[in-house]
Legacy VTK file of the C-alpha trace (Angstrom):
# vtk DataFile Version 3.0
C-alpha trace
ASCII
DATASET POLYDATA
POINTS 89 float
0.000 0.000 0.000
1.340 3.444 -0.894
0.132 6.886 0.180
1.348 10.483 0.564
1.836 11.977 4.015
2.727 15.493 5.163
5.034 16.122 8.123
5.918 19.518 9.564
9.607 19.967 10.393
10.371 23.420 11.778
8.673 25.957 9.528
8.507 23.658 6.473
5.983 20.945 5.595
7.545 18.006 3.744
5.662 15.465 1.627
6.561 11.799 2.088
5.719 8.775 -0.054
4.923 5.991 2.431
4.976 2.314 1.479
3.542 -0.213 3.954
4.184 -3.957 3.846
4.432 -7.023 6.065
7.916 -8.066 7.109
9.330 -11.573 7.482
7.934 -11.913 11.022
4.409 -10.861 9.884
4.662 -7.400 11.453
3.569 -4.326 9.507
6.460 -2.116 8.408
6.601 1.114 6.449
9.247 3.006 4.528
9.049 6.775 3.979
10.945 8.950 1.529
10.758 12.673 0.895
9.169 13.480 -2.478
8.578 17.224 -2.108
7.455 20.011 0.179
4.540 22.380 0.607
4.949 26.025 -0.365
4.528 28.027 2.860
2.826 30.959 1.124
0.350 29.312 -1.236
0.082 25.857 0.354
0.693 24.210 -3.030
2.560 20.920 -3.161
5.909 21.137 -4.972
7.300 17.720 -5.915
10.889 16.756 -6.724
11.604 16.213 -10.410
12.769 12.628 -9.763
9.372 11.780 -8.210
7.528 13.377 -11.139
9.623 11.349 -13.621
9.021 8.140 -11.663
5.252 8.676 -11.660
5.295 9.610 -15.341
6.718 6.124 -16.086
3.687 4.720 -14.243
1.398 6.899 -16.447
0.510 9.186 -13.523
0.815 12.894 -14.344
1.845 15.270 -11.552
2.211 18.984 -12.270
4.051 21.429 -10.069
2.267 24.784 -9.735
3.707 27.489 -11.957
1.338 30.324 -11.095
3.095 31.366 -7.888
3.952 35.063 -8.044
7.448 35.995 -6.958
8.413 39.603 -6.316
11.899 41.054 -6.073
13.046 43.732 -3.637
13.029 46.241 -6.502
9.370 45.437 -7.224
8.460 45.954 -3.589
10.393 49.211 -3.335
8.807 50.538 -6.525
5.377 49.553 -5.282
5.997 51.265 -1.965
7.070 54.440 -3.755
3.876 54.513 -5.787
1.746 53.736 -2.689
0.330 50.622 -4.337
-0.329 47.342 -2.642
0.063 43.808 -3.973
-2.694 42.377 -1.839
-6.134 43.922 -1.925
-8.783 42.788 0.485
LINES 1 90
89 0 1 2 3 4 5 6 7 8 9 10 11 12 13 14 15 16 17 18 19 20 21 22 23 24 25 26 27 28 29 30 31 32 33 34 35 36 37 38 39 40 41 42 43 44 45 46 47 48 49 50 51 52 53 54 55 56 57 58 59 60 61 62 63 64 65 66 67 68 69 70 71 72 73 74 75 76 77 78 79 80 81 82 83 84 85 86 87 88
């Protein structure tokens, strides 16, 4: 059985691929590996390229979000000078 799990470590939330199975002595075991992390601003899951390629071979399509807006210090300074805001409520 395989599933995705999120675990918070410090201020970051990492995404793990967990695989559960029964060991030689009939006890349940699981193996976890990091496959990505959650963007702290948008909450979107960002997967490692190796995990995306692995799933693509299994005919499972995973897309990383590309619509996250990034602003430089110059953008913020220019915005502050013009008295504009990026976020409007």
